[in-house]
C-alpha atoms as an extended CHARMM CRD file, in Angstrom:
* protein
*
       142  EXT
         1         1  MET       CA             35.3740000000      -64.3450000000      -29.6850000000  PROA      1               0.0000000000
         2         2  ASN       CA             37.2430000000      -62.9270000000      -32.0150000000  PROA      2               0.0000000000
         3         3  GLU       CA             33.7740000000      -60.8130000000      -33.3570000000  PROA      3               0.0000000000
         4         4  GLN       CA             33.4290000000      -59.5580000000      -29.8040000000  PROA      4               0.0000000000
         5         5  ARG       CA             37.1800000000      -59.1120000000      -29.4020000000  PROA      5               0.0000000000
         6         6  LYS       CA             37.4580000000      -56.7310000000      -32.2920000000  PROA      6               0.0000000000
         7         7  ASN       CA             33.6870000000      -55.3840000000      -31.2350000000  PROA      7               0.0000000000
         8         8  ASP       CA             35.4530000000      -54.3200000000      -27.8580000000  PROA      8               0.0000000000
         9         9  ARG       CA             38.6190000000      -52.8620000000      -29.8350000000  PROA      9               0.0000000000
        10        10  SER       CA             36.7610000000      -50.6280000000      -32.5460000000  PROA      10              0.0000000000
        11        11  ALA       CA             35.4650000000      -48.3120000000      -28.9600000000  PROA      11              0.0000000000
        12        12  MET       CA             36.7630000000      -46.4380000000      -26.2550000000  PROA      12              0.0000000000
        13        13  ARG       CA             34.7970000000      -45.9510000000      -22.9700000000  PROA      13              0.0000000000
        14        14  LEU       CA             35.3590000000      -41.9930000000      -21.7260000000  PROA      14              0.0000000000
        15        15  ARG       CA             34.8610000000      -41.4540000000      -18.3460000000  PROA      15              0.0000000000
        16        16  ILE       CA             35.2540000000      -37.2330000000      -17.3030000000  PROA      16              0.0000000000
        17        17  LEU       CA             35.7840000000      -37.4240000000      -14.2870000000  PROA      17              0.0000000000
        18        18  LEU       CA             34.9250000000      -34.3450000000      -11.2180000000  PROA      18              0.0000000000
        19        19  PRO       CA             35.4830000000      -34.2050000000       -8.2380000000  PROA      19              0.0000000000
        20        20  THR       CA             31.6010000000      -34.2830000000       -7.1630000000  PROA      20              0.0000000000
        21        21  GLN       CA             30.0440000000      -36.1490000000      -10.3150000000  PROA      21              0.0000000000
        22        22  VAL       CA             31.0690000000      -38.6300000000      -13.3030000000  PROA      22              0.0000000000
        23        23  LEU       CA             30.6980000000      -35.6200000000      -15.9310000000  PROA      23              0.0000000000
        24        24  VAL       CA             30.9910000000      -37.6740000000      -19.0790000000  PROA      24              0.0000000000
        25        25  ASP       CA             30.5030000000      -42.1350000000      -19.4600000000  PROA      25              0.0000000000
        26        26  ALA       CA             30.2970000000      -42.9170000000      -22.7350000000  PROA      26              0.0000000000
        27        27  SER       CA             31.7370000000      -44.9600000000      -25.5600000000  PROA      27              0.0000000000
        28        28  VAL       CA             33.4760000000      -42.9390000000      -28.2080000000  PROA      28              0.0000000000
        29        29  ASN       CA             35.6360000000      -43.8870000000      -31.0390000000  PROA      29              0.0000000000
        30        30  LYS       CA             37.6570000000      -40.2450000000      -30.9960000000  PROA      30              0.0000000000
        31        31  ILE       CA             39.0840000000      -38.2650000000      -28.6020000000  PROA      31              0.0000000000
        32        32  ILE       CA             40.4970000000      -34.7330000000      -29.6050000000  PROA      32              0.0000000000
        33        33  ALA       CA             42.2640000000      -32.4280000000      -26.1710000000  PROA      33              0.0000000000
        34        34  GLN       CA             44.3660000000      -29.7550000000      -25.7210000000  PROA      34              0.0000000000
        35        35  ALA       CA             48.0930000000      -30.6280000000      -23.8990000000  PROA      35              0.0000000000
        36        36  GLU       CA             50.7760000000      -28.5140000000      -23.6150000000  PROA      36              0.0000000000
        37        37  ASP       CA             52.5830000000      -29.5500000000      -26.7970000000  PROA      37              0.0000000000
        38        38  GLY       CA             49.4320000000      -28.8350000000      -28.6830000000  PROA      38              0.0000000000
        39        39  ASP       CA             46.2720000000      -30.8610000000      -29.7960000000  PROA      39              0.0000000000
        40        40  PHE       CA             46.5160000000      -34.8400000000      -30.4200000000  PROA      40              0.0000000000
        41        41  CYS       CA             43.8220000000      -37.6310000000      -30.5470000000  PROA      41              0.0000000000
        42        42  LEU       CA             43.0240000000      -41.1420000000      -29.3900000000  PROA      42              0.0000000000
        43        43  LEU       CA             41.6080000000      -43.6940000000      -31.5750000000  PROA      43              0.0000000000
        44        44  PRO       CA             40.3220000000      -47.3050000000      -30.1820000000  PROA      44              0.0000000000
        45        45  ARG       CA             43.4020000000      -48.6480000000      -30.5160000000  PROA      45              0.0000000000
        46        46  HSD       CA             46.3480000000      -46.0400000000      -29.8010000000  PROA      46              0.0000000000
        47        47  ILE       CA             48.7970000000      -47.3830000000      -27.1630000000  PROA      47              0.0000000000
        48        48  ASP       CA             48.1510000000      -46.7080000000      -23.7430000000  PROA      48              0.0000000000
        49        49  PHE       CA             48.8660000000      -42.9080000000      -22.7580000000  PROA      49              0.0000000000
        50        50  VAL       CA             49.1970000000      -40.2430000000      -19.7590000000  PROA      50              0.0000000000
        51        51  SER       CA             48.6510000000      -36.5990000000      -20.6860000000  PROA      51              0.0000000000
        52        52  ALA       CA             48.2680000000      -33.2980000000      -18.3930000000  PROA      52              0.0000000000
        53        53  LEU       CA             45.5150000000      -31.3410000000      -20.0170000000  PROA      53              0.0000000000
        54        54  THR       CA             45.5670000000      -27.8930000000      -19.6880000000  PROA      54              0.0000000000
        55        55  PRO       CA             42.2150000000      -25.2850000000      -20.2170000000  PROA      55              0.0000000000
        56        56  GLY       CA             40.2980000000      -25.8430000000      -23.5480000000  PROA      56              0.0000000000
        57        57  VAL       CA             38.2730000000      -28.5580000000      -25.5540000000  PROA      57              0.0000000000
        58        58  LEU       CA             37.8550000000      -31.8360000000      -25.6990000000  PROA      58              0.0000000000
        59        59  SER       CA             35.2820000000      -33.0870000000      -28.2530000000  PROA      59              0.0000000000
        60        60  PHE       CA             34.4310000000      -36.4380000000      -29.1730000000  PROA      60              0.0000000000
        61        61  ARG       CA             32.6000000000      -38.5480000000      -31.3530000000  PROA      61              0.0000000000
        62        62  ASP       CA             30.2130000000      -41.3620000000      -30.4780000000  PROA      62              0.0000000000
        63        63  PRO       CA             29.8300000000      -44.8440000000      -32.4230000000  PROA      63              0.0000000000
        64        64  SER       CA             27.3560000000      -43.3730000000      -34.4430000000  PROA      64              0.0000000000
        65        65  GLY       CA             29.2010000000      -40.2760000000      -35.7570000000  PROA      65              0.0000000000
        66        66  LYS       CA             27.6610000000      -37.5360000000      -33.1160000000  PROA      66              0.0000000000
        67        67  GLU       CA             30.1100000000      -35.3380000000      -32.1750000000  PROA      67              0.0000000000
        68        68  SER       CA             30.2220000000      -33.5540000000      -28.0620000000  PROA      68              0.0000000000
        69        69  TYR       CA             32.0200000000      -31.5710000000      -26.4520000000  PROA      69              0.0000000000
        70        70  ALA       CA             33.6680000000      -30.9350000000      -22.7730000000  PROA      70              0.0000000000
        71        71  ALA       CA             35.2380000000      -27.4420000000      -21.9360000000  PROA      71              0.0000000000
        72        72  ILE       CA             38.3130000000      -28.7800000000      -19.1700000000  PROA      72              0.0000000000
        73        73  ASP       CA             39.7270000000      -26.9410000000      -16.6150000000  PROA      73              0.0000000000
        74        74  GLU       CA             43.2410000000      -28.6600000000      -16.7120000000  PROA      74              0.0000000000
        75        75  GLY       CA             43.3260000000      -31.8000000000      -15.5110000000  PROA      75              0.0000000000
        76        76  VAL       CA             45.0220000000      -35.5090000000      -16.3430000000  PROA      76              0.0000000000
        77        77  LEU       CA             43.9170000000      -37.6970000000      -19.4030000000  PROA      77              0.0000000000
        78        78  VAL       CA             44.8160000000      -41.7250000000      -18.8320000000  PROA      78              0.0000000000
        79        79  LYS       CA             44.6510000000      -44.0950000000      -21.7740000000  PROA      79              0.0000000000
        80        80  CYS       CA             44.7900000000      -47.7760000000      -20.6250000000  PROA      80              0.0000000000
        81        81  GLU       CA             43.1020000000      -50.2490000000      -22.8980000000  PROA      81              0.0000000000
        82        82  GLN       CA             39.7060000000      -48.9550000000      -24.2700000000  PROA      82              0.0000000000
        83        83  ASN       CA             38.8990000000      -46.7980000000      -20.5200000000  PROA      83              0.0000000000
        84        84  VAL       CA             40.0250000000      -43.2590000000      -21.0990000000  PROA      84              0.0000000000
        85        85  TYR       CA             39.8050000000      -41.4080000000      -17.7130000000  PROA      85              0.0000000000
        86        86  VAL       CA             39.8120000000      -37.7140000000      -17.5650000000  PROA      86              0.0000000000
        87        87  SER       CA             40.3890000000      -36.0100000000      -14.2850000000  PROA      87              0.0000000000
        88        88  THR       CA             39.7600000000      -32.4180000000      -13.8810000000  PROA      88              0.0000000000
        89        89  LEU       CA             38.3510000000      -30.1580000000      -11.5240000000  PROA      89              0.0000000000
        90        90  ASN       CA             35.8480000000      -28.1940000000      -13.6450000000  PROA      90              0.0000000000
        91        91  ALA       CA             34.3850000000      -28.8360000000      -16.9470000000  PROA      91              0.0000000000
        92        92  VAL       CA             31.0590000000      -28.1760000000      -18.7580000000  PROA      92              0.0000000000
        93        93  ARG       CA             29.5550000000      -30.4640000000      -21.0290000000  PROA      93              0.0000000000
        94        94  GLY       CA             27.6040000000      -29.4170000000      -24.6820000000  PROA      94              0.0000000000
        95        95  GLU       CA             26.3620000000      -30.5900000000      -27.7980000000  PROA      95              0.0000000000
        96        96  ASN       CA             27.7610000000      -28.2110000000      -29.9540000000  PROA      96              0.0000000000
        97        97  ILE       CA             30.1930000000      -25.3060000000      -30.1130000000  PROA      97              0.0000000000
        98        98  SER       CA             27.9000000000      -22.4350000000      -29.4950000000  PROA      98              0.0000000000
        99        99  GLU       CA             25.8060000000      -24.0890000000      -26.2920000000  PROA      99              0.0000000000
       100       100  LEU       CA             29.4100000000      -25.0160000000      -25.2570000000  PROA      100             0.0000000000
       101       101  GLN       CA             30.5610000000      -21.4300000000      -25.0880000000  PROA      101             0.0000000000
       102       102  ALA       CA             27.1610000000      -20.1860000000      -23.3750000000  PROA      102             0.0000000000
       103       103  LEU       CA             27.6410000000      -23.0540000000      -20.5410000000  PROA      103             0.0000000000
       104       104  VAL       CA             30.9480000000      -21.7760000000      -19.9780000000  PROA      104             0.0000000000
       105       105  GLU       CA             29.9830000000      -18.0440000000      -19.3800000000  PROA      105             0.0000000000
       106       106  LYS       CA             27.4310000000      -19.2510000000      -17.3580000000  PROA      106             0.0000000000
       107       107  HSD       CA             29.6060000000      -22.1020000000      -14.8870000000  PROA      107             0.0000000000
       108       108  PHE       CA             32.1280000000      -19.4080000000      -14.7010000000  PROA      108             0.0000000000
       109       109  LEU       CA             30.4700000000      -17.0280000000      -13.8740000000  PROA      109             0.0000000000
       110       110  GLU       CA             29.1350000000      -18.6540000000      -10.9700000000  PROA      110             0.0000000000
       111       111  LEU       CA             32.6990000000      -20.5600000000      -10.5190000000  PROA      111             0.0000000000
       112       112  ASP       CA             33.6640000000      -16.1460000000      -10.0130000000  PROA      112             0.0000000000
       113       113  GLU       CA             31.0190000000      -15.7580000000       -7.7890000000  PROA      113             0.0000000000
       114       114  HSD       CA             31.8370000000      -19.2550000000       -5.3850000000  PROA      114             0.0000000000
       115       115  GLU       CA             34.8630000000      -17.4980000000       -5.3970000000  PROA      115             0.0000000000
       116       116  ARG       CA             34.6400000000      -14.3310000000       -4.3470000000  PROA      116             0.0000000000
       117       117  LYS       CA             31.8170000000      -15.3900000000       -1.6000000000  PROA      117             0.0000000000
       118       118  ALA       CA             35.4660000000      -17.4100000000       -0.3720000000  PROA      118             0.0000000000
       119       119  ARG       CA             38.0620000000      -15.5350000000       -0.9060000000  PROA      119             0.0000000000
       120       120  THR       CA             35.1420000000      -13.1290000000        1.9330000000  PROA      120             0.0000000000
       121       121  ALA       CA             34.4390000000      -15.5100000000        3.7030000000  PROA      121             0.0000000000
       122       122  LEU       CA             38.4800000000      -16.2520000000        3.9820000000  PROA      122             0.0000000000
       123       123  ALA       CA             39.1150000000      -12.7770000000        4.9250000000  PROA      123             0.0000000000
       124       124  ARG       CA             36.6080000000      -12.4290000000        8.1180000000  PROA      124             0.0000000000
       125       125  LEU       CA             38.3690000000      -15.6320000000        9.7210000000  PROA      125             0.0000000000
       126       126  GLU       CA             42.0350000000      -14.5810000000        8.9040000000  PROA      126             0.0000000000
       127       127  ALA       CA             40.9280000000      -10.8620000000       10.3720000000  PROA      127             0.0000000000
       128       128  GLY       CA             39.5470000000      -12.7040000000       13.0930000000  PROA      128             0.0000000000
       129       129  THR       CA             42.1590000000      -14.7950000000       13.3570000000  PROA      129             0.0000000000
       130       130  LEU       CA             44.6650000000      -11.7790000000       14.2610000000  PROA      130             0.0000000000
       131       131  ARG       CA             42.1660000000      -10.2610000000       16.6570000000  PROA      131             0.0000000000
       132       132  GLY       CA             42.2690000000      -12.9220000000       18.7830000000  PROA      132             0.0000000000
       133       133  PHE       CA             46.2360000000      -13.6310000000       18.7830000000  PROA      133             0.0000000000
       134       134  ARG       CA             46.1220000000       -9.6990000000       19.3260000000  PROA      134             0.0000000000
       135       135  GLU       CA             43.7880000000       -9.9060000000       21.7110000000  PROA      135             0.0000000000
       136       136  LEU       CA             45.7740000000      -13.2390000000       23.3960000000  PROA      136             0.0000000000
       137       137  GLN       CA             49.0890000000      -10.9780000000       23.2680000000  PROA      137             0.0000000000
       138       138  GLU       CA             47.6800000000       -8.3720000000       25.3690000000  PROA      138             0.0000000000
       139       139  ARG       CA             46.5750000000      -10.4240000000       27.7720000000  PROA      139             0.0000000000
       140       140  LEU       CA             49.9290000000      -12.4250000000       29.1590000000  PROA      140             0.0000000000
       141       141  ASN       CA             51.4400000000       -8.1610000000       27.9870000000  PROA      141             0.0000000000
       142       142  GLY       CA             48.9740000000       -6.9460000000       30.0600000000  PROA      142             0.0000000000
């Protein structure tokens, strides 16, 4: 029983949660993240912890020593016992920094395109609404 409890404390379960998917669900023994006041490191025996994250790179190491990375938008990190949850709107995962940089560029170019389309649709909707109000006002006054 003590051996099982000891093994449970040698790793954490990291979950990076996006609105539409779970980006990462992995056993890790080290996490480095960025908050407004600088970088911080979480290890399995760290106390429970909550932090607002700034956009940047979150790195994590699995029990075999393999380092992985996730570029995240601002979000929230919660460590509760051996579970670490990161909730963010946007993130991409890469196995090395150069791969991550390429993924970030591609992902954010796609986001920019989606955002441009959404702004265009919103502008059309606003123009249509204003036109409708103007027509209604003319009918009421006319």
